DSSP file (Angstrom, degrees, kcal/mol; ACC not computed):
  #  RESIDUE AA STRUCTURE BP1 BP2  ACC     N-H-->O    O-->H-N    N-H-->O    O-->H-N    TCO  KAPPA ALPHA  PHI   PSI    X-CA   Y-CA   Z-CA
    1    1 A M              0   0    0      0, 0.0     2,-0.3     0, 0.0     0, 0.0   0.000 360.0 360.0 360.0 142.7    0.0    0.0    0.0
    2    2 A S        -     0   0    0      1,-0.0     2,-0.2     0, 0.0     0, 0.0  -0.656 360.0-115.8 -92.5 150.8    1.2    3.5   -0.7
    3    3 A K        -     0   0    0     -2,-0.3     2,-0.4     1,-0.1    -1,-0.0  -0.576  27.8-118.7 -82.8 147.2    1.2    6.2    1.9
    4    4 A K        -     0   0    0     -2,-0.2     2,-0.2     2,-0.0    -1,-0.1  -0.676  25.7-146.8 -84.5 137.0   -1.0    9.3    1.4
    5    5 A S    >   -     0   0    0     -2,-0.4     3,-1.3     1,-0.1     4,-0.2  -0.469  30.8 -99.7 -92.8 173.0    0.8   12.6    1.1
    6    6 A K  G >  S+     0   0    0      1,-0.3     3,-1.4     2,-0.2    -1,-0.1   0.846 121.2  60.0 -60.8 -33.9   -0.6   15.9    2.3
    7    7 A D  G 3  S+     0   0    0      1,-0.3    -1,-0.3    12,-0.0    12,-0.1   0.655  91.6  68.8 -71.5 -14.7   -1.7   16.9   -1.2
    8    8 A D  G <  S+     0   0    0     -3,-1.3    -1,-0.3     4,-0.0    -2,-0.2   0.513  74.8 107.9 -83.2  -3.1   -4.0   13.8   -1.4
    9    9 A S    <   +     0   0    0     -3,-1.4    10,-0.0    -4,-0.2    -3,-0.0  -0.452  63.7  38.1 -73.1 149.0   -6.4   15.3    1.2
   10   10 A G  S    S-     0   0    0     -2,-0.1     9,-0.0     2,-0.0     4,-0.0  -0.401 107.1 -24.8 102.6 177.3   -9.7   16.4   -0.2
   11   11 A P  S >  S-     0   0    0      0, 0.0     3,-1.0     0, 0.0     2,-0.0  -0.312  73.0-106.9 -64.5 143.5  -12.0   15.1   -2.8
   12   12 A P  T 3  S+     0   0    0      0, 0.0     3,-0.1     0, 0.0    -4,-0.0  -0.358  99.2  38.1 -68.2 150.3  -10.3   12.9   -5.5
   13   13 A G  T 3  S+     0   0    0      1,-0.3     2,-0.4    -2,-0.0     0, 0.0   0.389  82.3 122.4  94.1  -4.3   -9.9   14.5   -8.9
   14   14 A K    <   -     0   0    0     -3,-1.0    -1,-0.3     1,-0.1     2,-0.0  -0.751  58.2-127.5 -94.6 139.9   -9.0   18.0   -7.9
   15   15 A S     >  -     0   0    0     -2,-0.4     4,-2.0     1,-0.1     5,-0.2  -0.315  24.7-108.1 -77.8 165.9   -5.8   19.5   -9.0
   16   16 A D  H  > S+     0   0    0      1,-0.2     4,-2.5     2,-0.2     5,-0.2   0.885 120.4  54.7 -60.1 -38.7   -3.3   21.1   -6.6
   17   17 A E  H  > S+     0   0    0      1,-0.2     4,-2.3     2,-0.2    -1,-0.2   0.908 107.0  49.5 -63.7 -42.0   -4.2   24.5   -7.9
   18   18 A E  H  > S+     0   0    0      2,-0.2     4,-2.2     1,-0.2    -1,-0.2   0.895 111.0  50.3 -63.6 -40.1   -7.9   24.0   -7.2
   19   19 A K  H  X S+     0   0    0     -4,-2.0     4,-2.2     2,-0.2    -2,-0.2   0.925 111.3  47.7 -63.8 -44.9   -7.1   22.8   -3.6
   20   20 A R  H  X S+     0   0    0     -4,-2.5     4,-2.3     1,-0.2    -2,-0.2   0.887 110.5  52.5 -63.4 -38.6   -4.9   25.9   -3.0
   21   21 A C  H  X S+     0   0    0     -4,-2.3     4,-2.3     2,-0.2    -1,-0.2   0.915 109.6  48.6 -63.2 -43.9   -7.6   28.1   -4.3
   22   22 A E  H  X S+     0   0    0     -4,-2.2     4,-2.5     1,-0.2    -2,-0.2   0.894 110.0  52.1 -62.9 -40.3  -10.2   26.6   -2.0
   23   23 A Q  H  X S+     0   0    0     -4,-2.2     4,-2.3     2,-0.2    -2,-0.2   0.909 109.1  49.7 -63.6 -41.4   -7.8   26.9    1.0
   24   24 A R  H  X S+     0   0    0     -4,-2.3     4,-2.4     2,-0.2    -2,-0.2   0.922 111.4  48.9 -63.0 -43.4   -7.3   30.7    0.2
   25   25 A R  H  X S+     0   0    0     -4,-2.3     4,-2.3     2,-0.2    -2,-0.2   0.916 111.0  49.8 -62.5 -42.9  -11.1   31.2   -0.1
   26   26 A A  H  X S+     0   0    0     -4,-2.5     4,-2.3     1,-0.2    -1,-0.2   0.906 111.1  49.5 -62.7 -41.6  -11.7   29.4    3.3
   27   27 A E  H  X S+     0   0    0     -4,-2.3     4,-2.5     1,-0.2    -1,-0.2   0.903 109.8  51.3 -64.2 -41.0   -9.0   31.5    4.9
   28   28 A A  H  X S+     0   0    0     -4,-2.4     4,-2.3     2,-0.2    -2,-0.2   0.898 109.8  49.9 -63.8 -40.5  -10.5   34.7    3.5
   29   29 A R  H  X S+     0   0    0     -4,-2.3     4,-2.2     2,-0.2    -2,-0.2   0.923 111.1  48.9 -63.8 -43.8  -13.9   33.7    4.9
   30   30 A R  H  X S+     0   0    0     -4,-2.3     4,-2.2     1,-0.2    -2,-0.2   0.922 112.1  48.8 -60.8 -43.9  -12.5   33.0    8.3
   31   31 A Q  H  X S+     0   0    0     -4,-2.5     4,-2.5     1,-0.2    -1,-0.2   0.893 109.0  53.3 -63.8 -39.9  -10.7   36.4    8.3
   32   32 A S  H  X S+     0   0    0     -4,-2.3     4,-2.2     2,-0.2    -1,-0.2   0.911 109.3  48.1 -61.2 -43.8  -13.9   38.2    7.3
   33   33 A V  H  X S+     0   0    0     -4,-2.2     4,-2.1     1,-0.2    -1,-0.2   0.916 111.5  50.3 -63.9 -42.8  -15.8   36.6   10.2
   34   34 A L  H  X S+     0   0    0     -4,-2.2     4,-1.9     1,-0.2    -2,-0.2   0.904 109.5  51.2 -62.8 -41.1  -13.0   37.6   12.6
   35   35 A D  H  X>S+     0   0    0     -4,-2.5     5,-1.5     1,-0.2     4,-0.9   0.910 110.0  49.0 -63.4 -42.7  -13.0   41.2   11.4
   36   36 A R  H ><5S+     0   0    0     -4,-2.2     3,-0.6     1,-0.2    -1,-0.2   0.901 110.0  51.8 -64.6 -39.1  -16.8   41.5   11.8
   37   37 A R  H 3<5S+     0   0    0     -4,-2.1    -1,-0.2     1,-0.2    -2,-0.2   0.878 108.5  50.7 -64.8 -36.5  -16.6   40.1   15.3
   38   38 A A  H 3<5S-     0   0    0     -4,-1.9    -1,-0.2    -5,-0.2    -2,-0.2   0.656 106.9-128.8 -76.2 -15.0  -13.9   42.6   16.3
   39   39 A G  T <<5 +     0   0    0     -4,-0.9     2,-0.3    -3,-0.6    -3,-0.2   0.717  61.4 137.3  75.6  20.0  -16.0   45.5   14.9
   40   40 A L      < -     0   0    0     -5,-1.5     2,-0.6     9,-0.0    -1,-0.3  -0.748  60.2-118.1-102.0 148.3  -13.1   46.8   12.8
   41   41 A E    >>  -     0   0    0     -2,-0.3     4,-1.0     4,-0.3     3,-0.9  -0.749  21.4-147.1 -83.7 121.9  -13.3   48.0    9.3
   42   42 A R  T 34 S+     0   0    0     -2,-0.6     3,-0.4     1,-0.3    -1,-0.2   0.834  91.3  60.1 -62.8 -35.7  -11.1   45.7    7.2
   43   43 A R  T 34 S+     0   0    0      1,-0.2    -1,-0.3     2,-0.1    -2,-0.0   0.820 108.9  43.4 -65.9 -29.0  -10.0   48.3    4.7
   44   44 A R  T <4 S-     0   0    0     -3,-0.9    -1,-0.2     1,-0.2    -2,-0.2   0.653 108.7-129.2 -90.1 -16.8   -8.4   50.5    7.4
   45   45 A G    ><  -     0   0    0     -4,-1.0     3,-1.4    -3,-0.4    -4,-0.3  -0.127  47.7 -32.9  88.1 168.9   -6.7   47.7    9.2
   46   46 A P  T 3  S+     0   0    0      0, 0.0    -4,-0.0     0, 0.0   -11,-0.0  -0.361 129.3   5.8 -64.7 134.7   -6.9   46.9   12.9
   47   47 A G  T 3  S+     0   0    0      1,-0.1    -2,-0.1    -2,-0.1    -7,-0.0   0.682  97.1 111.5  72.9  19.0   -7.1   49.9   15.2
   48   48 A R    <   +     0   0    0     -3,-1.4    -1,-0.1    -7,-0.2     2,-0.1  -0.009  35.9 139.8-115.7  29.2   -7.5   52.4   12.3
   49   49 A R        -     0   0    0      1,-0.1     2,-0.1    -5,-0.0    -9,-0.0  -0.407  57.2-105.4 -72.0 151.1  -11.1   53.6   12.8
   50   50 A R        -     0   0    0      1,-0.1    -1,-0.1    -2,-0.1     2,-0.1  -0.439  31.9-115.3 -73.7 148.0  -11.8   57.2   12.3
   51   51 A S     >  -     0   0    0     -2,-0.1     4,-2.7     1,-0.1     5,-0.2  -0.392  28.8-109.7 -73.7 162.4  -12.4   59.5   15.3
   52   52 A E  H  > S+     0   0    0      1,-0.2     4,-2.5     2,-0.2     5,-0.2   0.885 120.0  51.6 -60.8 -38.7  -15.9   61.0   15.6
   53   53 A D  H  > S+     0   0    0      2,-0.2     4,-2.3     1,-0.2    -1,-0.2   0.933 111.3  45.7 -64.5 -45.9  -14.5   64.4   14.8
   54   54 A R  H  > S+     0   0    0      2,-0.2     4,-2.7     1,-0.2     5,-0.2   0.907 112.9  51.0 -65.1 -40.7  -12.7   63.2   11.7
   55   55 A R  H  X S+     0   0    0     -4,-2.7     4,-2.0     2,-0.2     6,-0.2   0.931 111.0  48.4 -61.0 -45.7  -15.8   61.3   10.5
   56   56 A A  H  <>S+     0   0    0     -4,-2.5     5,-2.5     1,-0.2     6,-0.8   0.897 113.5  47.3 -62.4 -40.6  -18.0   64.4   11.0
   57   57 A A  H ><5S+     0   0    0     -4,-2.3     3,-1.2     4,-0.2     5,-0.2   0.917 112.7  48.2 -67.3 -43.0  -15.5   66.6    9.1
   58   58 A E  H 3<5S+     0   0    0     -4,-2.7    -1,-0.2     1,-0.3    -2,-0.2   0.808 110.5  52.0 -68.3 -29.1  -15.2   64.1    6.2
   59   59 A E  T 3<5S-     0   0    0     -4,-2.0    -1,-0.3    -5,-0.2    -2,-0.2   0.330 118.9-108.3 -92.4   8.9  -18.9   63.7    5.9
   60   60 A G  T < 5S+     0   0    0     -3,-1.2    -3,-0.2     2,-0.2    -2,-0.1   0.603  86.9 118.5  82.3  12.3  -19.5   67.5    5.7
   61   61 A E  S   <S+     0   0    0     -5,-2.5     2,-0.4    -6,-0.2    -4,-0.2   0.576  78.2  39.6 -84.2  -8.3  -21.0   68.0    9.1
   62   62 A M  S    S-     0   0    0     -6,-0.8    -2,-0.2    -5,-0.2    -1,-0.1  -1.000  79.7-132.6-141.6 136.9  -18.2   70.3   10.1
   63   63 A N     >  -     0   0    0     -2,-0.4     4,-2.3     1,-0.1     5,-0.2  -0.376  35.5 -99.9 -84.9 172.8  -16.3   72.9    8.1
   64   64 A D  H  > S+     0   0    0      1,-0.2     4,-2.5     2,-0.2     5,-0.2   0.863 121.5  53.5 -60.7 -38.6  -12.5   73.2    8.0
   65   65 A E  H  > S+     0   0    0      2,-0.2     4,-1.9     1,-0.2    -1,-0.2   0.912 110.5  46.1 -64.1 -43.6  -12.4   76.0   10.5
   66   66 A Q  H  > S+     0   0    0      2,-0.2     4,-2.5     1,-0.2    -2,-0.2   0.907 112.8  50.5 -65.1 -42.1  -14.5   74.0   13.1
   67   67 A F  H  X S+     0   0    0     -4,-2.3     4,-2.6     1,-0.2     5,-0.2   0.912 108.8  51.4 -64.3 -42.6  -12.4   70.9   12.5
   68   68 A E  H  X S+     0   0    0     -4,-2.5     4,-2.1     1,-0.2    -1,-0.2   0.904 111.1  48.8 -60.1 -41.8   -9.1   72.9   13.0
   69   69 A F  H  X S+     0   0    0     -4,-1.9     4,-2.5     2,-0.2    -2,-0.2   0.931 111.1  48.8 -64.0 -46.4  -10.5   74.3   16.3
   70   70 A I  H  X S+     0   0    0     -4,-2.5     4,-2.5     1,-0.2    -2,-0.2   0.921 112.5  48.4 -60.1 -44.8  -11.5   70.9   17.6
   71   71 A M  H  X S+     0   0    0     -4,-2.6     4,-2.3     1,-0.2    -1,-0.2   0.880 111.1  50.9 -64.9 -37.4   -8.1   69.4   16.7
   72   72 A A  H  X S+     0   0    0     -4,-2.1     4,-2.3    -5,-0.2    -2,-0.2   0.908 111.3  47.3 -66.9 -41.4   -6.3   72.3   18.4
   73   73 A V  H  X S+     0   0    0     -4,-2.5     4,-2.6     2,-0.2    -2,-0.2   0.921 112.2  50.3 -65.5 -42.6   -8.4   71.9   21.6
   74   74 A N  H  X S+     0   0    0     -4,-2.5     4,-2.2     1,-0.2    -2,-0.2   0.900 110.7  49.3 -62.2 -40.1   -7.8   68.1   21.6
   75   75 A E  H  X S+     0   0    0     -4,-2.3     4,-2.8     2,-0.2     5,-0.2   0.916 110.5  50.6 -64.7 -42.1   -4.0   68.7   21.2
   76   76 A Y  H  X S+     0   0    0     -4,-2.3     4,-2.3     1,-0.2     6,-0.2   0.928 111.0  48.8 -59.5 -45.7   -4.1   71.2   24.1
   77   77 A K  H  X>S+     0   0    0     -4,-2.6     5,-1.8     1,-0.2     4,-0.6   0.895 113.7  46.7 -62.0 -40.4   -5.9   68.7   26.3
   78   78 A R  H ><5S+     0   0    0     -4,-2.2     3,-0.5     3,-0.2    -2,-0.2   0.931 114.6  45.1 -68.3 -46.1   -3.4   65.9   25.4
   79   79 A L  H 3<5S+     0   0    0     -4,-2.8    -2,-0.2     1,-0.2    -1,-0.2   0.861 122.2  36.7 -66.8 -35.9   -0.3   68.0   25.9
   80   80 A N  H 3<5S-     0   0    0     -4,-2.3    -1,-0.2    -5,-0.2    -2,-0.2   0.370 103.2-125.6-100.2   3.7   -1.5   69.5   29.2
   81   81 A K  T <<5 +     0   0    0     -4,-0.6    -3,-0.2    -3,-0.5    -4,-0.1   0.917  63.7 139.8  50.8  48.2   -3.2   66.4   30.5
   82   82 A R      < -     0   0    0     -5,-1.8    -1,-0.2    -6,-0.2    -2,-0.1  -0.910  34.2-175.5-123.6 101.1   -6.4   68.4   31.0
   83   83 A P  S    S+     0   0    0      0, 0.0    -1,-0.1     0, 0.0    -6,-0.1   0.787  85.4  33.5 -68.0 -23.9   -9.6   66.6   30.0
   84   84 A F  S    S-     0   0    0     -7,-0.1     2,-0.0     0, 0.0     0, 0.0  -0.779  81.3-160.2-133.9  89.1  -11.7   69.7   30.7
   85   85 A P        -     0   0    0      0, 0.0    -8,-0.0     0, 0.0     2,-0.0  -0.329  22.7-113.8 -68.7 151.4   -9.9   73.0   29.9
   86   86 A T     >  -     0   0    0      1,-0.1     4,-2.1     4,-0.0     5,-0.1  -0.289  29.7-105.0 -74.7 167.9  -11.2   76.2   31.4
   87   87 A W  H  > S+     0   0    0      1,-0.2     4,-2.4     2,-0.2     5,-0.2   0.850 123.4  56.6 -64.0 -33.1  -12.7   78.9   29.3
   88   88 A T  H  > S+     0   0    0      2,-0.2     4,-1.9     1,-0.2    -1,-0.2   0.907 107.6  47.8 -63.5 -41.3   -9.5   80.9   29.7
   89   89 A E  H  > S+     0   0    0      2,-0.2     4,-2.0     1,-0.2    -2,-0.2   0.876 109.7  52.5 -67.0 -37.5   -7.6   78.0   28.3
   90   90 A V  H  X S+     0   0    0     -4,-2.1     4,-2.3     2,-0.2    -2,-0.2   0.911 108.2  51.2 -63.6 -41.6  -10.0   77.7   25.4
   91   91 A L  H  X S+     0   0    0     -4,-2.4     4,-2.4     1,-0.2    -2,-0.2   0.884 107.5  53.6 -62.3 -38.4   -9.5   81.4   24.7
   92   92 A D  H  X S+     0   0    0     -4,-1.9     4,-2.3     2,-0.2    -1,-0.2   0.893 108.3  49.7 -61.7 -40.1   -5.7   80.8   24.7
   93   93 A V  H  X S+     0   0    0     -4,-2.0     4,-1.5     2,-0.2    -2,-0.2   0.918 109.8  51.2 -64.5 -43.0   -6.2   78.0   22.1
   94   94 A I  H  <>S+     0   0    0     -4,-2.3     5,-1.7     1,-0.2     4,-0.3   0.918 111.8  46.6 -61.1 -43.7   -8.3   80.3   20.0
   95   95 A K  H ><5S+     0   0    0     -4,-2.4     3,-1.5     1,-0.2    -1,-0.2   0.875 107.7  57.0 -66.4 -36.7   -5.6   83.0   20.1
   96   96 A A  H 3<5S+     0   0    0     -4,-2.3    -1,-0.2     1,-0.3    -2,-0.2   0.803 100.6  58.5 -64.5 -28.0   -2.9   80.4   19.4
   97   97 A L  T 3<5S-     0   0    0     -4,-1.5    -1,-0.3    -3,-0.3    -2,-0.2   0.585 126.9-102.0 -75.6  -9.9   -4.8   79.6   16.2
   98   98 A G  T < 5S+     0   0    0     -3,-1.5     2,-0.3     1,-0.3    -3,-0.2   0.485  70.5 147.6 104.9   4.2   -4.4   83.3   15.1
   99   99 A Y      < +     0   0    0     -5,-1.7     2,-0.3     2,-0.0    -1,-0.3  -0.573  18.5 174.1 -77.4 135.1   -7.8   84.6   15.9
  100  100 A R        -     0   0    0     -2,-0.3     2,-0.8     0, 0.0     3,-0.2  -0.964  39.4-105.1-136.1 152.6   -7.9   88.3   17.1
  101  101 A K        +     0   0    0     -2,-0.3     4,-0.1     1,-0.2     3,-0.0  -0.704  56.6 143.6 -80.7 111.7  -10.7   90.7   17.8
  102  102 A V        +     0   0    0     -2,-0.8     2,-0.3     2,-0.1    -1,-0.2   0.494  53.9  59.5-124.5 -13.2  -10.9   93.0   14.8
  103  103 A A  S    S-     0   0    0     -3,-0.2     3,-0.1     1,-0.1     2,-0.1  -0.728  89.8 -91.1-115.3 164.9  -14.6   93.6   14.4
  104  104 A E        -     0   0    0     -2,-0.3    -2,-0.1     1,-0.1    -1,-0.1  -0.364  56.7 -86.2 -69.3 155.1  -17.3   95.0   16.6
  105  105 A R        -     0   0    0     -2,-0.1     2,-0.2    -4,-0.1    -1,-0.1  -0.358  43.9-153.4 -65.1 139.3  -19.3   92.6   18.8
  106  106 A E        -     0   0    0     -3,-0.1     2,-0.2    -2,-0.1    -1,-0.0  -0.709  28.6 -89.2-107.7 162.7  -22.3   90.9   17.2
  107  107 A N        -     0   0    0     -2,-0.2     2,-0.4     1,-0.1    -1,-0.1  -0.477  44.2-115.9 -68.1 141.5  -25.4   89.6   18.9
  108  108 A I              0   0    0     -2,-0.2    -1,-0.1     1,-0.1    -3,-0.0  -0.659 360.0 360.0 -79.6 132.2  -25.1   85.9   19.9
  109  109 A R              0   0    0     -2,-0.4    -1,-0.1    -3,-0.0    -2,-0.0   0.486 360.0 360.0 -69.9 360.0  -27.5   83.7   18.0
C-alpha cells in the first residue's frame, strides 16, 4: 500500500491549484468573520477607525475652521493632560490659532 501525502487530502480528482484556491477562499472567509466580530473596518486595518471628529468633518457635518479648532483643543488637552480645559484655556487656544478681535461685537444667536 502506498502512503498518502498531504496533497492527497480532499476530494479525488481535484488539482493542486484547485485545492490551494479553496484553501485561500476558506482563509478569507475566516478572516472576514473575525474582522466583523472585532468590529473593525477591514479596509483600514486593525485599530485604524476614524475618530468621531474626523468622521464628522469628512462627511461634511463640520467645516474646515471648526475641525481645526476641535483638533487644536484636543491637542491642548493631550499636551497639558487636561480633559476639561477652562474657558480661559480655550481662549488661549483660539488666540494660538491666530484669531484676534478686529470687528465690533455681534449679537449671539
